[in-house]
N, CA, C and O of each residue as an XYZ file, in Angstrom:
700
protein
N      11.037     12.242     -0.672
C       9.911     12.529     -1.098
C       8.971     13.342     -1.716
O       9.715     14.245     -1.333
N       8.439     13.680     -2.058
C       6.985     14.352     -2.682
C       6.445     15.487     -1.603
O       6.336     15.277     -0.395
N       6.271     16.165     -1.970
C       5.511     17.013     -1.409
C       3.686     16.406     -1.082
O       3.300     15.472     -1.785
N       2.851     16.908     -0.185
C       1.169     16.634      0.006
C       1.256     17.195     -1.666
O       1.588     16.540     -2.654
N       1.026     17.985     -1.620
C       0.041     18.662     -2.845
C       1.002     18.321     -4.395
O       0.443     18.387     -5.490
N       2.450     17.972     -4.259
C       2.613     17.417     -5.699
C       2.439     16.095     -5.702
O       2.238     15.819     -6.885
N       2.382     14.711     -4.808
C       1.536     13.721     -4.735
C      -0.157     14.080     -5.383
O      -0.566     13.485     -6.381
N      -0.968     15.069     -4.686
C      -2.244     14.720     -5.138
C      -2.204     15.887     -6.514
O      -3.199     16.008     -7.229
N      -1.124     16.579     -6.726
C      -1.213     17.469     -8.255
C      -1.644     16.213     -9.288
O      -2.677     15.882     -9.871
N      -0.192     15.672     -9.179
C       0.194     14.050     -9.938
C      -1.274     13.362    -10.281
O      -1.968     13.370    -11.298
N      -1.446     12.708     -8.851
C      -2.354     11.672     -8.882
C      -3.430     12.687     -9.967
O      -3.899     12.225    -11.008
N      -3.718     14.260     -9.441
C      -5.281     14.167    -10.092
C      -5.454     14.570    -11.623
O      -6.508     14.456    -12.248
N      -4.092     15.127    -12.198
C      -4.002     15.047    -13.454
C      -4.934     13.724    -14.192
O      -5.363     13.891    -15.333
N      -5.145     12.703    -13.611
C      -5.656     11.810    -14.409
C      -7.117     11.473    -13.632
O      -7.644     10.425    -13.258
N      -7.410     12.560    -13.592
C      -8.827     12.566    -12.828
C      -9.110     14.169    -12.260
O      -8.916     14.816    -11.232
N      -9.852     14.418    -13.984
C      -9.944     15.853    -13.608
C     -11.661     16.044    -14.008
O     -12.441     16.970    -13.783
N     -11.875     14.408    -14.862
C     -13.419     13.999    -15.068
C     -14.149     14.099    -13.624
O     -13.750     13.342    -12.738
N     -15.178     14.985    -13.362
C     -15.877     14.058    -12.073
C     -16.621     13.285    -12.426
O     -17.455     13.321    -11.522
N     -17.000     12.460    -13.227
C     -17.659     11.378    -13.136
C     -16.526     10.405    -12.670
O     -16.802      9.665    -11.726
N     -15.236     10.321    -13.250
C     -14.110      9.638    -12.658
C     -14.176      9.578    -11.293
O     -14.324      8.560    -10.618
N     -14.043     10.878    -10.853
C     -13.381     11.031     -9.186
C     -14.615     10.660     -8.742
O     -14.591      9.997     -7.706
N     -16.114     10.975     -9.396
C     -17.342     10.159     -8.273
C     -17.624      8.357     -8.248
O     -18.416      7.725     -7.548
N     -16.828      7.953     -9.098
C     -16.161      6.570     -9.588
C     -15.506      6.147     -8.206
O     -15.842      5.214     -7.476
N     -14.601      6.965     -8.054
C     -13.251      6.407     -7.117
C     -14.111      6.559     -5.715
O     -13.947      5.599     -4.962
N     -14.615      7.143     -5.438
C     -15.688      7.367     -4.094
C     -15.734      6.187     -3.505
O     -15.295      5.764     -2.435
N     -16.610      5.513     -4.766
C     -17.278      3.945     -4.232
C     -16.229      2.896     -4.793
O     -16.244      1.794     -4.245
N     -15.472      3.068     -5.646
C     -14.045      1.909     -5.990
C     -13.464      1.774     -5.060
O     -13.413      0.719     -4.427
N     -12.644      3.279     -4.643
C     -11.326      3.092     -3.833
C     -11.822      2.572     -2.255
O     -11.286      1.542     -1.847
N     -12.352      2.931     -1.784
C     -13.268      2.355     -0.807
C     -13.192      0.650     -0.980
O     -12.677     -0.123     -0.172
N     -13.525      0.473     -1.625
C     -14.043     -1.210     -2.567
C     -12.991     -2.341     -2.225
O     -13.026     -3.548     -1.984
N     -11.910     -1.211     -2.338
C     -10.922     -2.065     -2.707
C      -9.685     -1.734     -2.133
O      -8.552     -1.900     -2.587
N     -10.136     -1.138     -0.850
C      -9.178     -1.087      0.031
C      -9.516     -1.866      1.017
O      -8.731     -2.754      1.348
N     -10.751     -1.703      1.695
C     -11.593     -3.402      2.011
C     -11.556     -4.688      1.739
O     -11.574     -5.686      2.458
N     -11.506     -4.535      0.663
C     -11.551     -5.925     -0.510
C      -9.658     -6.428      0.410
O      -9.688     -7.412      1.148
N      -8.222     -5.651      0.230
C      -7.369     -5.550      0.667
C      -6.833     -6.646      2.304
O      -6.126     -7.589      2.658
N      -7.898     -5.522      2.841
C      -8.150     -5.665      4.306
C      -8.736     -6.440      4.514
O      -8.705     -6.193      5.720
N      -9.453     -7.440      4.455
C     -10.505     -8.901      3.831
C      -9.322     -9.507      3.735
O      -8.772     -9.930      4.752
N      -8.741     -9.641      2.468
C      -7.539    -10.493      2.400
C      -6.122    -10.810      2.847
O      -5.471    -11.791      2.487
N      -5.782     -9.982      3.568
C      -4.899     -9.954      4.420
C      -5.391    -10.070      5.818
O      -4.566    -10.583      6.575
N      -6.462     -9.743      6.327
C      -6.840    -10.055      7.601
C      -6.824    -11.385      8.156
O      -6.873    -11.728      9.337
N      -6.729    -12.235      6.862
C      -6.805    -13.493      7.666
C      -5.250    -14.023      7.681
O      -5.022    -15.159      8.096
N      -4.478    -13.409      7.346
C      -3.162    -14.188      8.101
C      -2.643    -13.258      8.944
O      -2.135    -12.142      8.830
N      -2.917    -14.050      9.866
C      -2.578    -13.647     11.307
C      -0.696    -14.243     12.051
O      -0.134    -15.277     12.413
N      -0.435    -12.901     11.920
C       1.343    -12.677     12.083
C       1.743    -13.167     13.518
O       2.662    -13.977     13.645
N       0.846    -12.530     14.926
C       0.864    -12.883     15.889
C      -0.189    -13.004     16.255
O      -1.109    -12.649     15.518
N      -0.525    -13.712     17.905
C      -1.479    -14.347     18.241
C      -0.868    -13.793     20.263
O      -0.031    -14.370     20.956
N      -1.463    -12.907     20.514
C      -1.254    -12.908     22.269
C      -2.353    -13.267     22.797
O      -3.354    -12.572     22.626
N      -2.391    -14.295     23.462
C      -3.752    -14.621     24.955
C      -3.987    -13.478     25.606
O      -3.183    -12.634     26.003
N      -4.977    -13.511     25.673
C      -5.668    -12.749     26.911
C      -6.308    -13.522     28.300
O      -6.974    -14.484     27.917
N      -6.315    -13.417     29.628
C      -6.525    -14.643     29.954
C      -7.409    -13.769     31.454
O      -6.990    -13.213     32.469
N      -9.341    -14.155     30.649
C      -9.848    -12.755     30.940
C     -10.901    -14.292     32.137
O     -10.853    -15.505     31.935
N     -11.432    -13.799     32.886
C     -12.697    -14.068     34.268
C     -13.669    -15.012     33.051
O     -14.007    -16.118     33.473
N     -14.116    -14.681     31.658
C     -15.276    -15.481     31.014
C     -13.888    -16.190     30.663
O     -14.407    -16.894     29.796
N     -12.422    -16.618     30.623
C     -12.266    -17.567     29.632
C     -11.159    -16.263     29.078
O     -10.879    -15.092     29.335
N     -10.677    -17.685     27.898
C      -8.976    -16.486     27.230
C      -9.503    -16.455     26.145
O     -10.307    -17.143     25.517
N      -8.596    -15.005     25.917
C      -9.209    -14.297     24.373
C      -8.293    -14.144     23.441
O      -7.340    -14.860     23.749
N      -7.952    -13.187     21.779
C      -6.746    -13.290     21.556
C      -6.402    -12.037     21.040
O      -7.201    -11.915     20.112
N      -5.867    -11.257     21.059
C      -5.284    -10.178     20.538
C      -4.212    -10.705     19.284
O      -3.279    -11.480     19.493
N      -4.656     -9.935     17.531
C      -4.288    -10.684     17.066
C      -3.838     -9.758     15.797
O      -4.601     -9.166     15.034
N      -1.840     -9.789     15.745
C      -1.817     -9.063     14.683
C      -2.045     -9.544     13.423
O      -1.863    -10.762     13.414
N      -2.407     -9.054     12.216
C      -3.001     -9.601     11.354
C      -1.515     -8.802     10.084
O      -0.692     -7.907     10.276
N      -1.744     -9.511      9.119
C      -1.211     -8.859      7.699
C      -1.575     -6.932      7.493
O      -1.041     -5.848      7.256
N      -2.860     -7.596      7.796
C      -3.809     -6.258      7.407
C      -2.935     -5.445      8.377
O      -1.927     -4.862      7.977
N      -3.316     -5.416      9.588
C      -3.099     -4.394     10.617
C      -1.133     -4.162     10.498
O      -0.737     -3.969     11.647
N      -0.537     -4.149      9.996
C       0.714     -4.377      9.456
C       0.909     -3.204      8.065
O       1.551     -2.153      8.059
N       0.220     -3.742      7.117
C       0.324     -3.131      6.059
C      -0.434     -1.689      6.076
O      -0.021     -0.786      5.349
N      -1.689     -1.481      7.032
C      -2.045     -0.082      7.437
C      -1.934      0.643      8.398
O      -2.481      1.715      8.655
N      -1.043     -0.090      9.071
C       0.108      0.999     10.274
C       1.198      1.648      8.833
O       1.518      2.810      8.581
N       1.355      1.066      8.507
C       2.562      1.508      7.732
C       2.251      2.294      6.353
O       2.834      3.248      5.839
N       1.164      1.575      5.955
C       0.244      2.873      4.729
C      -0.004      4.755      5.309
O       0.091      5.896      4.858
N      -0.466      3.823      6.930
C      -0.413      5.306      8.117
C      -0.096      6.289      8.467
O      -0.498      7.433      8.680
N       1.330      5.228      8.536
C       2.567      5.907      8.661
C       2.928      7.141      7.574
O       3.513      8.156      7.952
N       2.624      6.988      6.561
C       3.394      7.444      5.667
C       2.409      8.447      5.013
O       2.899      9.329      4.308
N       1.409      8.408      5.139
C       0.389      9.751      4.883
C       0.738     10.574      6.023
O       0.661     11.743      5.644
N       1.129     10.511      7.396
C       1.320     11.008      8.877
C       2.211     12.103      8.430
O       2.285     13.279      8.788
N       3.244     11.016      7.056
C       4.633     11.732      6.912
C       4.120     12.751      6.033
O       4.981     13.625      5.935
N       3.007     13.051      5.289
C       2.708     13.902      4.262
C       2.036     14.854      4.681
O       2.219     15.917      4.090
N       1.147     14.842      5.695
C       0.436     15.780      5.905
C      -0.258     15.410      7.446
O      -0.557     14.217      7.393
N      -0.617     15.961      8.762
C      -0.606     15.773      9.888
C      -2.032     15.397      9.661
O      -2.286     14.211      9.870
N      -2.864     16.045      9.335
C      -4.068     16.571      8.945
C      -4.934     15.094      8.098
O      -5.619     14.331      8.779
N      -4.816     14.953      7.070
C      -4.928     13.890      6.175
C      -4.826     12.405      6.192
O      -5.438     11.474      5.669
N      -3.403     12.605      7.324
C      -2.716     11.365      7.786
C      -3.526     10.786      8.985
O      -3.386      9.609      9.317
N      -4.343     11.601      9.602
C      -5.410     11.564     11.275
C      -6.540     10.952     10.628
O      -7.148      9.990     11.099
N      -6.927     11.762      9.083
C      -8.039     10.927      8.849
C      -7.770      9.630      8.044
O      -8.427      8.642      8.373
N      -6.758      9.501      6.885
C      -6.562      8.792      6.500
C      -6.131      7.399      7.620
O      -6.235      6.216      7.297
N      -5.733      7.810      8.713
C      -5.295      6.803      9.948
C      -6.853      5.857     10.858
O      -7.188      4.768     11.325
N      -7.298      7.157     10.635
C      -9.097      6.381     11.106
C      -9.505      6.007     10.398
O      -9.520      4.808     10.676
N     -10.065      6.167      9.256
C     -10.220      5.521      8.031
C      -9.814      4.125      7.696
O     -10.591      3.177      7.583
N      -8.579      4.094      7.554
C      -8.277      2.554      7.278
C      -8.167      1.982      8.535
O      -8.294      0.759      8.464
N      -7.927      2.510      9.975
C      -8.613      1.561     10.869
C      -9.825      0.719     11.440
O     -10.197     -0.204     12.164
N     -10.174      1.790     10.519
C     -12.088      0.750     10.439
C     -12.194     -0.132      9.069
O     -12.213     -1.344      9.283
N     -12.243      0.133      8.145
C     -11.554     -0.880      7.053
C     -10.986     -2.121      7.201
O     -11.108     -3.251      6.728
N     -10.096     -1.337      8.293
C      -9.030     -2.722      8.456
C      -9.900     -3.338      9.191
O     -10.347     -4.267      8.518
N     -10.661     -3.293     10.833
C     -11.418     -3.801     11.655
C     -12.861     -4.915     11.065
O     -13.473     -5.902     11.474
N     -12.865     -3.914      9.777
C     -14.417     -4.532      8.681
C     -13.306     -5.386      8.261
O     -13.324     -6.365      9.008
N     -12.351     -5.479      7.423
C     -12.057     -6.505      6.480
C     -11.168     -7.570      7.620
O     -10.968     -8.667      7.099
N     -10.623     -7.461      9.009
C     -10.530     -8.736      9.575
C     -11.452     -8.701      9.698
O     -11.843     -9.730      9.148
N     -12.754     -7.917     10.295
C     -14.009     -9.063     10.148
C     -14.739    -10.020      9.266
O     -15.020    -11.208      9.423
N     -14.991     -9.110      8.212
C     -14.437    -10.125      6.856
C     -13.985    -11.592      6.687
O     -14.575    -12.567      6.222
N     -12.333    -11.386      7.388
C     -11.883    -12.672      7.356
C     -11.991    -13.727      7.948
O     -11.135    -14.600      7.806
N     -12.900    -13.868      8.626
C     -12.882    -14.465     10.180
C     -14.257    -15.732      9.435
O     -14.438    -16.852      9.913
N     -15.089    -15.133      8.158
C     -15.352    -15.692      7.915
C     -15.501    -16.982      7.096
O     -14.554    -17.149      6.327
N     -16.434    -17.928      7.060
C     -15.235    -19.612      6.174
C     -14.858    -19.031      5.001
O     -15.111    -18.209      4.121
N     -14.084    -19.919      5.455
C     -13.355    -19.804      3.782
C     -13.839    -19.499      2.422
O     -12.994    -19.167      1.591
N     -14.857    -19.553      2.140
C     -14.837    -19.332      0.602
C     -16.056    -18.214      0.423
O     -16.675    -17.725     -0.523
N     -16.045    -18.075      2.042
C     -17.317    -16.193      2.168
C     -16.639    -15.319      2.012
O     -16.927    -14.298      1.388
N     -15.189    -15.669      2.778
C     -14.046    -14.704      3.180
C     -13.268    -14.399      1.249
O     -13.149    -13.342      0.629
N     -13.023    -15.359      0.978
C     -12.312    -15.452     -0.399
C     -13.439    -14.802     -1.458
O     -13.021    -14.034     -2.324
N     -15.342    -15.214     -1.362
C     -16.001    -14.168     -2.264
C     -15.797    -13.188     -1.671
O     -14.914    -12.518     -2.206
N     -16.457    -12.495     -0.237
C     -15.762    -10.690      0.146
C     -14.860    -10.329     -0.744
O     -15.145     -9.585     -1.683
N     -13.651    -10.826     -0.539
C     -12.421    -10.597     -0.356
C     -12.206    -10.179     -2.141
O     -12.130     -9.014     -2.533
N     -12.150    -11.152     -2.871
C     -12.284    -11.051     -4.708
C     -13.436    -10.044     -5.358
O     -13.382     -9.204     -6.256
N     -14.584    -10.551     -4.425
C     -15.208     -9.537     -5.682
C     -15.282     -8.264     -5.129
O     -15.093     -7.379     -5.964
N     -15.579     -7.729     -3.547
C     -14.943     -6.460     -2.902
C     -13.551     -5.988     -4.312
O     -13.435     -4.879     -4.834
N     -13.196     -6.502     -4.433
C     -11.874     -6.125     -5.387
C     -11.975     -6.233     -6.523
O     -11.203     -5.620     -7.260
N     -12.640     -6.782     -6.860
C     -13.003     -6.926     -8.422
C     -13.919     -6.075     -9.163
O     -13.646     -5.727    -10.312
N     -15.312     -5.609     -8.400
C     -15.570     -4.668     -8.155
C     -15.896     -3.040     -8.546
O     -16.613     -2.435     -9.343
N     -14.542     -2.597     -7.079
C     -13.962     -2.193     -7.316
C     -13.249     -1.385     -8.188
O     -13.314     -0.177     -8.419
N     -12.593     -2.227     -8.606
C     -11.519     -2.070    -10.080
C     -12.771     -2.074    -11.000
O     -12.696     -1.030    -11.648
N     -13.532     -2.540    -11.245
C     -14.947     -2.153    -12.608
C     -15.240     -0.549    -11.914
O     -15.698      0.135    -12.829
N     -15.184     -0.096    -11.213
C     -15.569      0.847    -10.809
C     -14.375      2.203    -11.538
O     -14.554      3.134    -12.323
N     -13.066      1.635    -10.716
C     -12.271      2.456    -10.999
C     -11.758      2.678    -12.814
O     -11.156      3.574    -13.405
N     -12.335      1.417    -13.222
C     -12.344      1.300    -14.791
C     -13.144      2.284    -15.822
O     -12.852      2.832    -16.885
N     -14.334      2.235    -14.955
C     -15.353      2.992    -16.020
C     -14.696      4.473    -15.424
O     -14.687      5.443    -16.182
N     -14.281      4.564    -14.369
C     -13.961      6.568    -14.847
C     -13.373      6.831    -15.010
O     -13.096      8.027    -14.931
N     -12.397      5.646    -15.518
C     -11.103      5.954    -16.309
C     -11.717      6.161    -17.923
O     -11.310      6.976    -18.751
N     -12.555      5.401    -18.046
C     -13.439      5.161    -19.491
C     -13.849      7.026    -19.548
O     -13.437      7.816    -20.397
N     -14.603      7.284    -18.574
C     -15.248      8.426    -18.239
C     -14.073      9.498    -18.653
O     -14.384     10.354    -19.481
N     -12.885      9.495    -18.180
C     -11.943     10.098    -18.347
C     -11.079     10.730    -19.540
O     -10.645     11.850    -19.809
N     -11.034      8.980    -20.340
C      -9.910      8.978    -21.462
C      -8.632      8.825    -21.180
O      -7.739      9.293    -21.887
N      -8.424      8.110    -20.049
C      -7.115      8.126    -19.491
C      -6.895      7.038    -18.753
O      -7.786      6.571    -18.044
N      -5.770      6.545    -18.826
C      -5.329      5.455    -18.146
C      -5.320      5.923    -16.381
O      -5.313      7.115    -16.071
N      -5.320      5.009    -15.512
C      -5.208      5.384    -13.896
C      -4.017      5.821    -14.059
O      -3.364      5.495    -15.050
N      -3.616      6.495    -13.272
C      -2.501      6.897    -12.510
C      -1.490      6.479    -12.357
O      -0.468      7.056    -12.727
N      -1.531      4.809    -11.477
C      -0.665      3.812    -10.966
C      -0.299      3.158    -12.199
O       0.086      2.059    -11.800
N      -0.171      3.167    -13.618
C      -0.150      2.997    -14.947
C       1.797      3.412    -15.331
O       2.705      2.690    -15.743
N       1.748      5.062    -14.897
C       2.782      5.432    -14.897
C       3.766      5.420    -13.611
O       4.984      5.357    -13.772
N       3.323      5.469    -12.648
C       3.634      5.294    -11.006
C       3.015      5.001    -10.585
O       1.859      5.419    -10.645
N       3.630      3.639     -9.554
C       3.212      2.901     -8.906
C       2.423      3.459     -7.740
O       1.281      3.104     -7.447
N       3.260      4.512     -7.004
C       3.133      5.181     -5.916
C       1.194      6.141     -6.040
O       0.596      6.696     -5.119
N       0.777      5.987     -7.400
C      -0.898      6.215     -7.413
C      -1.105      5.183     -6.351
O      -1.801      5.595     -5.423
N      -0.730      4.079     -6.251
C      -1.570      2.974     -5.448
C      -1.944      3.325     -3.893
O      -2.518      2.673     -3.022
N      -1.497      4.347     -3.915
C      -1.001      4.640     -2.399
C      -1.865      6.107     -2.402
O      -2.785      6.454     -1.661
N      -1.351      6.678     -3.283
C      -2.366      7.875     -2.967
C      -3.437      7.990     -3.797
O      -3.689      9.133     -4.178
N      -4.275      6.922     -4.254
C      -5.950      7.134     -4.900
C      -6.655      7.548     -3.380
O      -7.292      8.600     -3.330
N      -6.467      6.302     -1.572
C      -7.165      6.618     -0.934
C      -7.016      8.134     -0.534
O      -8.030      8.706     -0.133
N      -5.948      8.758     -0.604
C      -5.474      9.946     -0.227
C      -6.145     11.045     -0.955
O      -6.729     11.993     -0.431
N      -6.013     10.840     -2.090
C      -6.968     11.825     -3.041
C      -8.946     11.850     -2.620
O      -9.705     12.686     -2.129
N      -9.078     10.585     -3.098
C     -10.797     10.404     -2.277
C     -11.156     11.100     -0.988
O     -12.294     11.462     -0.692
N      -9.935     11.269     -0.159
C     -10.289     11.950      1.417
C      -9.850     13.650      0.834
O     -10.667     14.389      1.382
N      -9.205     14.222      0.242
C      -8.942     14.973      0.180
C      -9.708     15.889     -1.000
O      -9.668     17.107     -1.173
N     -10.490     14.745     -1.819
C     -11.607     15.758     -2.448
C     -12.619     15.468     -1.878
O     -13.568     15.799     -2.589
N     -12.926     15.040     -1.003
C     -14.311     14.726      0.125
C     -14.325     16.177      0.747
O     -15.224     17.009      0.634
N     -12.702     16.342      1.674
C     -12.464     17.435      2.190
C     -13.190     18.674      1.633
O     -14.179     19.269      2.060
N     -11.996     19.005     -0.019
C     -12.043     19.997     -0.581
C     -13.670     20.596     -0.908
O     -13.934     21.783     -1.095
N     -14.677     19.444     -0.923
C     -16.182     19.649     -1.392
C     -16.788     20.304     -0.073
O     -17.510     21.295     -0.180
N     -16.444     19.656      1.389
C     -16.477     19.841      2.427
C     -16.254     21.282      2.934
O     -16.814     21.858      3.866
N     -15.306     21.718      2.098
C     -14.483     23.718      2.030
C     -13.429     23.941      2.914
O     -12.943     24.966      3.393
N     -13.072     22.212      3.075
C     -11.576     22.100      4.253
C     -10.317     22.280      2.968
O     -10.275     21.914      1.794
N      -9.254     23.118      3.965
C      -8.187     22.889      3.378
C      -7.824     23.303      1.628
O      -7.253     22.895      0.617
N      -8.865     24.731      2.347
C      -8.950     25.216      0.575
C      -7.402     25.793      0.295
O      -7.266     26.166     -0.871
N      -6.707     25.880      0.781
C      -4.872     25.906      0.460
C      -4.447     25.112     -0.515
O      -3.935     25.315     -1.616
N      -4.881     23.780      0.340
C      -4.220     22.568     -0.381
C      -4.646     22.141     -2.001
O      -3.999     21.529     -2.851
N      -6.142     22.794     -2.043
C      -6.881     23.292     -3.175
C      -6.948     23.103     -4.373
O      -7.218     22.282     -5.249
N      -6.413     24.751     -4.030
C      -5.630     25.993     -5.213
C      -4.650     25.325     -5.294
O      -4.355     24.960     -6.432
N      -3.944     24.986     -4.391
C      -2.241     24.200     -5.549
C      -2.213     23.215     -6.212
O      -1.343     23.108     -7.076
N      -3.170     22.189     -6.001
C      -3.850     21.328     -6.813
C      -4.234     21.267     -8.187
O      -3.738     20.576     -9.077
N      -5.643     22.475     -8.278
C      -5.817     23.199     -9.376
C      -4.806     24.263    -10.405
O      -4.757     24.634    -11.578
N      -3.975     24.480     -8.946
C      -3.030     25.251    -10.356
C      -1.705     24.595    -11.146
O      -0.857     25.058    -11.909
N      -1.969     23.284    -10.570
C      -0.958     22.482    -10.912
C      -1.425     20.976    -11.998
O      -0.792     20.353    -12.851
N      -2.566     20.863    -11.538
C      -3.504     19.582    -12.608
C      -4.785     20.037    -13.238
O      -5.570     19.285    -13.816
N      -4.968     21.630    -13.045
C      -5.968     22.118    -13.735
C      -7.645     21.706    -13.230
O      -7.828     20.799    -12.417
N      -8.714     22.440    -13.784
C      -9.724     22.344    -12.939
C     -10.651     21.150    -12.720
O     -10.236     20.131    -13.272
N     -11.443     21.057    -12.263
C     -12.554     19.467    -12.330
C     -13.202     19.686    -13.821
O     -13.107     20.889    -14.064
N     -13.742     19.088    -14.771
C     -14.485     19.582    -15.598
C     -15.798     18.103    -15.899
O     -16.723     18.251    -16.698
């Protein structure tokens, strides 16, 4: 498995235009929320809970399973970024599962609408960049995109300067 800085640097080579990075701050969270919304409708296991006011259920959804597996991948790459990603994925999964409870047409509209608009942001950013998205050359870019956004946010806050310096050394500075 490639290191955190190798993964971020590889992804960053496709994202050196500031406008492209900014569009990713909007588009990628929308796409992740769309996916958790679409996957949140599929309950894999449901456990009943007998409560004093009635019965409730704890559901394990496809969104929860995928988010958990992706969180493990991020944690394996880097504990600190992995923890942040795990928290953010948990929040987006809960939000997506909440949207998945809406009637079918609303659920599908939210899921597909967020997905489509998120990708519009992505492609507008890559128009500014003048370069195709990273995942076209390496599918792992689909997993690294959300991590890249979190890393860039951390860099903007002055965090993880060591990682930022390695990424800039390998991918070049933002322009």
